[in-house]
TIROSE-323427 format. One line per field, with one value per residue (C-alpha): residue number from 1; residue in one letter; x, y, z. Coordinates in nm, 3 decimals, padded with zeros to 5 digits. Layout:
BEGIN
i <- NUM,...
aa <- A,...
east <- X,...
north <- Y,...
up <- Z,...
***
This chain:
BEGIN
i <- 1,2,3,4,5,6,7,8,9,10,11,12,13,14,15,16,17,18,19,20,21,22,23,24,25,26,27,28,29,30,31,32,33,34,35,36,37,38,39,40,41,42,43,44,45,46,47,48,49,50,51,52,53,54,55,56,57,58,59,60,61,62,63,64,65,66,67,68,69,70,71,72,73,74,75,76,77,78,79,80,81,82,83,84,85,86,87,88,89,90,91,92,93,94,95,96,97,98,99,100,101,102,103,104,105,106,107,108,109,110,111,112,113,114,115,116,117,118,119,120,121,122,123,124,125,126,127,128,129,130,131,132,133,134,135,136,137,138,139,140,141,142,143,144,145,146,147,148,149,150,151,152,153,154,155,156,157,158,159,160,161,162,163,164,165,166,167,168,169,170,171,172,173,174,175,176,177,178,179,180,181,182,183,184,185,186,187,188,189,190,191,192,193,194,195,196,197,198,199,200,201,202,203,204,205,206,207,208,209,210,211,212,213,214,215,216,217,218,219,220,221,222,223,224,225,226,227,228,229,230,231,232,233,234,235,236,237,238,239,240,241,242,243,244,245,246,247,248,249,250,251,252,253,254,255,256,257,258,259,260
aa <- M,G,P,S,R,G,H,N,Y,P,G,R,V,L,L,L,L,P,P,S,E,T,K,I,D,G,G,G,G,P,P,L,D,L,D,A,L,A,H,P,S,L,N,P,L,R,A,E,L,A,E,E,L,V,K,L,A,A,D,V,P,A,S,R,A,A,L,G,L,S,P,K,Q,D,A,E,I,I,R,N,A,E,L,L,T,S,P,T,T,P,A,L,L,R,Y,T,G,V,L,Y,D,A,L,D,V,R,S,L,R,G,T,A,A,V,R,A,R,T,R,L,A,V,G,S,A,L,F,G,L,L,R,A,D,D,P,V,P,A,Y,R,L,S,A,G,S,S,L,P,G,R,G,T,L,A,A,A,W,K,P,R,L,E,P,V,L,A,G,I,A,A,Q,E,L,V,V,D,L,R,S,G,S,Y,A,A,L,A,R,I,P,G,A,V,D,V,D,V,L,A,E,H,P,D,G,R,R,T,V,V,S,H,F,N,K,A,H,K,G,A,L,A,R,L,L,A,S,T,R,A,E,P,A,D,A,A,A,V,A,T,L,A,R,R,A,G,L,R,V,E,R,K,N,N,N,L,N,V,I,V,P,A
east <- -01.900,-01.963,-02.062,-02.444,-02.577,-03.013,-03.088,-03.004,-02.637,-02.380,-02.131,-01.994,-02.137,-02.444,-02.436,-02.870,-02.894,-03.199,-03.421,-03.455,-03.734,-03.642,-03.633,-03.618,-03.917,-03.980,-03.790,-03.754,-03.900,-04.272,-04.512,-04.437,-04.474,-04.422,-04.345,-04.012,-03.869,-03.644,-03.776,-04.167,-04.256,-04.258,-04.501,-04.819,-04.754,-04.631,-04.902,-05.125,-04.935,-04.926,-05.307,-05.343,-05.151,-05.324,-05.643,-05.532,-05.436,-05.770,-05.775,-05.574,-05.601,-05.590,-05.267,-05.083,-05.169,-05.063,-04.723,-04.645,-04.667,-04.743,-04.925,-04.597,-04.553,-04.872,-04.673,-04.593,-04.939,-04.985,-04.680,-04.844,-05.173,-05.020,-04.778,-04.933,-04.889,-04.594,-04.295,-04.010,-03.630,-03.365,-03.402,-03.051,-03.096,-03.443,-03.338,-03.149,-03.006,-02.732,-02.618,-02.694,-02.513,-02.189,-02.255,-02.247,-02.299,-02.347,-01.972,-01.885,-01.745,-01.667,-01.631,-01.670,-02.014,-02.104,-01.968,-02.213,-02.529,-02.444,-02.386,-02.591,-02.962,-03.194,-03.456,-03.809,-04.115,-04.319,-04.133,-03.943,-03.609,-03.498,-03.208,-03.005,-03.166,-03.504,-03.776,-03.957,-04.172,-04.142,-04.338,-04.379,-04.414,-04.151,-04.100,-04.301,-04.572,-04.904,-05.130,-05.554,-05.647,-05.306,-05.104,-04.740,-04.517,-04.292,-04.541,-04.623,-04.299,-04.126,-04.277,-04.222,-03.910,-03.697,-03.710,-03.590,-03.276,-03.224,-03.174,-02.946,-02.765,-02.685,-02.476,-02.366,-02.185,-02.458,-02.359,-02.632,-02.654,-03.001,-03.116,-03.334,-03.648,-03.592,-03.351,-03.692,-03.912,-03.645,-03.370,-03.047,-02.872,-02.500,-02.508,-02.248,-02.379,-02.233,-02.280,-02.136,-01.980,-01.873,-01.573,-01.564,-01.200,-01.318,-01.334,-01.687,-01.874,-02.229,-02.410,-02.399,-02.750,-02.754,-02.388,-02.409,-02.585,-02.273,-01.986,-02.247,-02.238,-01.894,-01.830,-02.088,-01.910,-01.581,-01.713,-01.963,-01.650,-01.378,-01.224,-01.216,-01.463,-01.493,-01.584,-01.650,-01.678,-01.298,-01.228,-01.456,-01.294,-00.973,-01.090,-01.218,-00.893,-00.692,-00.935,-00.826,-01.151,-01.122,-01.293,-01.351,-01.497,-01.656,-01.804,-01.997,-02.064,-01.856,-01.823,-01.685,-01.543,-01.550,-01.436,-01.720
north <- -02.154,-02.189,-02.533,-02.458,-02.412,-02.413,-02.745,-03.097,-03.156,-03.056,-03.144,-02.937,-03.161,-03.380,-03.671,-03.763,-04.108,-04.229,-04.463,-04.862,-04.989,-05.326,-05.270,-05.463,-05.595,-05.499,-05.314,-05.200,-04.901,-04.746,-04.656,-04.394,-04.077,-03.769,-03.509,-03.730,-03.680,-03.420,-03.099,-03.095,-02.884,-03.151,-03.317,-03.222,-03.357,-03.662,-03.710,-03.688,-03.924,-04.194,-04.188,-04.210,-04.524,-04.669,-04.636,-04.761,-05.053,-05.153,-05.188,-05.453,-05.398,-05.004,-05.077,-05.276,-05.008,-04.709,-04.861,-05.041,-05.432,-05.751,-05.973,-06.177,-05.821,-05.802,-05.811,-05.452,-05.350,-05.537,-05.339,-05.024,-05.155,-05.143,-04.834,-04.630,-04.904,-05.123,-05.102,-04.846,-04.868,-04.590,-04.429,-04.576,-04.912,-04.913,-04.940,-05.226,-05.302,-05.259,-04.921,-04.950,-05.301,-05.064,-04.811,-05.090,-04.845,-05.086,-05.213,-04.830,-04.770,-04.512,-04.180,-04.273,-04.400,-04.072,-03.896,-04.090,-04.047,-03.685,-03.641,-03.922,-03.862,-04.001,-03.844,-04.000,-04.011,-04.077,-03.889,-03.595,-03.617,-03.821,-03.793,-04.120,-04.202,-04.097,-04.364,-04.513,-04.789,-05.030,-04.926,-04.910,-04.559,-04.452,-04.154,-04.262,-04.372,-04.238,-04.185,-04.189,-03.845,-03.677,-03.556,-03.655,-03.671,-03.439,-03.177,-03.208,-03.239,-02.953,-02.621,-02.784,-03.012,-02.765,-02.483,-02.680,-02.854,-02.472,-02.404,-02.678,-02.630,-02.270,-02.387,-02.676,-02.905,-03.098,-03.413,-03.545,-03.917,-03.968,-04.135,-03.917,-03.979,-03.886,-03.569,-03.461,-03.449,-03.118,-02.940,-02.820,-02.527,-02.597,-02.945,-03.179,-03.426,-03.798,-03.964,-04.338,-04.395,-04.759,-04.699,-04.932,-05.098,-04.815,-04.540,-04.541,-04.418,-04.504,-04.481,-04.766,-04.863,-05.145,-05.103,-04.749,-04.816,-04.993,-04.734,-04.428,-04.642,-04.664,-04.310,-04.234,-04.473,-04.285,-03.934,-04.053,-04.159,-03.964,-03.665,-03.462,-03.172,-03.123,-02.772,-02.799,-03.048,-03.005,-03.182,-03.447,-03.531,-03.542,-03.741,-03.984,-03.998,-04.058,-04.337,-04.527,-04.378,-04.249,-03.919,-03.616,-03.333,-03.030,-02.762,-02.917,-03.282,-03.532,-03.834,-04.151,-04.365,-04.765,-05.027,-05.145
up <- -06.430,-06.048,-05.885,-05.871,-06.211,-06.124,-06.256,-06.244,-06.403,-06.161,-06.453,-06.758,-07.006,-07.064,-07.274,-07.420,-07.502,-07.717,-07.504,-07.634,-07.739,-07.491,-07.124,-06.814,-06.634,-06.286,-06.046,-05.635,-05.662,-05.580,-05.887,-06.100,-05.950,-06.168,-05.894,-05.844,-06.227,-06.318,-06.530,-06.366,-06.627,-06.877,-06.597,-06.730,-07.105,-06.930,-06.707,-07.074,-07.275,-06.954,-06.945,-07.290,-07.310,-06.980,-07.188,-07.504,-07.348,-07.305,-07.678,-07.834,-08.167,-08.159,-07.927,-08.149,-08.452,-08.273,-08.099,-08.428,-08.230,-08.356,-08.174,-08.049,-07.862,-07.660,-07.360,-07.399,-07.410,-07.057,-06.999,-07.055,-06.912,-06.569,-06.624,-06.330,-06.098,-06.166,-05.999,-06.096,-06.132,-06.240,-06.602,-06.672,-06.579,-06.735,-07.094,-07.227,-07.598,-07.804,-07.713,-07.309,-07.312,-07.480,-07.193,-06.948,-06.658,-06.397,-06.412,-06.309,-06.031,-05.743,-05.880,-06.232,-06.161,-05.979,-06.309,-06.514,-06.309,-06.338,-06.712,-06.882,-06.970,-07.193,-07.417,-07.394,-07.592,-07.312,-07.031,-07.272,-07.037,-06.776,-06.549,-06.495,-06.170,-06.228,-06.147,-06.422,-06.503,-06.818,-07.075,-07.453,-07.661,-07.932,-08.106,-08.430,-08.211,-08.339,-08.049,-08.118,-08.149,-08.103,-08.347,-08.351,-08.007,-08.212,-08.227,-07.844,-07.721,-07.932,-07.757,-07.416,-07.440,-07.655,-07.381,-07.135,-07.385,-07.447,-07.095,-07.037,-07.341,-07.249,-06.915,-07.059,-07.316,-07.473,-07.624,-07.871,-07.891,-07.981,-08.299,-08.565,-08.432,-08.071,-08.210,-08.378,-08.043,-07.967,-08.091,-07.873,-08.010,-07.987,-07.938,-08.029,-08.251,-08.347,-08.649,-08.694,-09.054,-09.200,-09.424,-09.703,-09.906,-10.163,-09.973,-09.976,-09.665,-09.582,-09.242,-08.984,-08.865,-08.585,-08.482,-08.461,-08.131,-07.969,-08.116,-07.950,-07.636,-07.615,-07.662,-07.401,-07.164,-07.253,-07.175,-06.881,-06.678,-06.788,-06.541,-06.799,-06.853,-07.209,-07.325,-07.687,-08.001,-08.034,-07.697,-07.732,-08.040,-07.866,-07.590,-07.860,-08.084,-07.740,-07.640,-07.991,-08.184,-08.546,-08.524,-08.747,-08.669,-08.881,-08.643,-08.396,-08.605,-08.535,-08.732,-08.605,-08.844,-08.815,-09.076,-09.316
***
């Protein structure tokens, strides 16, 4: 592959992260400008969803119901009300929580930081797909949210987002670290899928829930900062094993095995 690939990911690997419910407030950037985001073909739906969230925020009970919020979370509704006027910050710095703590992108320096910014992307219920540096405001919209008068977000995003991801996957190795609800927004042909399984003393294995995010964040940090350019699932597994992770591979599916 040549150095120019016709899209925003100059590396050979793209690491697709889930977003997080928790986000930092504020930011040093100007208000949301959809034209400043990658993948402008997604802008019509981005604009529709943003306008719907702002309108919904005027009805607090309806917002709670649609977004799955409790009264203690009404600050999230205020965020949505200010969605079009609040300051922005790069997407990779907007999201917080277990996965992003383990990724700890702020601590990367030099070429490792440059690699991370080119390799990392975020799947978003509001924006569809974000580059690491895309400037976004704080907001609340989950993949499982149900906006009034609209079907599922998966039904809205699939026809728009799947062609974009398919185009990237045709040129890059995509490592899909999204959770199930975000993966449902769009399939990615040929992507490397990652699951985290806990192995019990009796040999049983169960899906890791909460700490799944920490292990995926650690793997994302490794793959984002390495000098290597893994070309397939086997190469990803080899890099992970060299870093001390226990990984099993079946075709394009990787299982990270951790003690229960």
